[in-house]
Structures are given as C-alpha cells and as structure tokens.
C-alpha positions, 0 to 999 in steps of 0.5 A: 977067528972072527972071520972064520966061516962056520958053514960046513959045521953049521950046515951039517949039524943043522941038517942032522938036527932037522933029520931028528926034529921029526921025532920030537913031536908026537903026531909027526913021530907017529906019522913018520913011524907008521908011514912006509919008507917011501913016504917017511923019507920025504917027510924027514928030508923036507923037515931037515931042509926046512930046519936049515933054511929057517935057521939061516933066516934066523942067522940073517936076523941075528946079523941084522940085529948085531949091525943095528947094535953097532957091529961091523962084522961080515955076515957069513961068520955071524950067520954060520955061528948063529945056526950052529949055536941054535942047533947045539943048544936045543939038543937034549942033554944026554947023561950016563946011567951012572950019573942019573942014578945019583939024582934019582930019589931013593926008595929007602926011608931016610934015616932022619929023626923020628917024626 
C-alpha cells in the first residue's frame, strides 16, 4: 500500500475542491455569480487549476520534509496522498437536518429549579 500512487483520486478531488473554492470567498463568489457565463467559467477553471498546482507544491514540500526526517519513500505516493488529505480535510462537514436539530438550543424554558 505504501507505493500505491494516489494520482487519480488526488487530482480529481483537488480539482473539484478548486472548482468550489471560488464560492467560499465573499468577493470572489459575488464576482463569479454576477459575471456572465463566458466570464465565470474561466474564473472557476483557473481557480481549480491553481488549487491543483498549489496542492502539488505543498505535497512536494511534505515529501521533502519527510526525507529530512528520515523517510525513504517514493515521492509520488507522498505527494498524491498529501494532496488528497489536504483537500478532504478542508471540506466543510455536512450534517443531516435531524442531527443538527438535536444540537440546536431549545426555545422552551428549561425545567430547572426556580431561580
């Protein structure tokens, strides 16, 4: 498993994350939504490619750091796994409406001791 390359999943997930990254920033989201389709598509695609390239560079830095700390693995699995972990851990947590209802404060007064 150590030498299994993660290129396919890493590139797909990072690219999809980059496509959605534009909508995470208020100013960029407003620009992309208010732009015409012919202007919005390049904004989103350039952001996706930039995310893939920047996560690749971060993966190379991770591999270099691992080598400095005594690692001897190949760089491809390290970079691919680093890209995948970076993208997946930064995605927002989606919860079901039922589970979030249990954590919402109740509008009813509590049945505690009179104060």
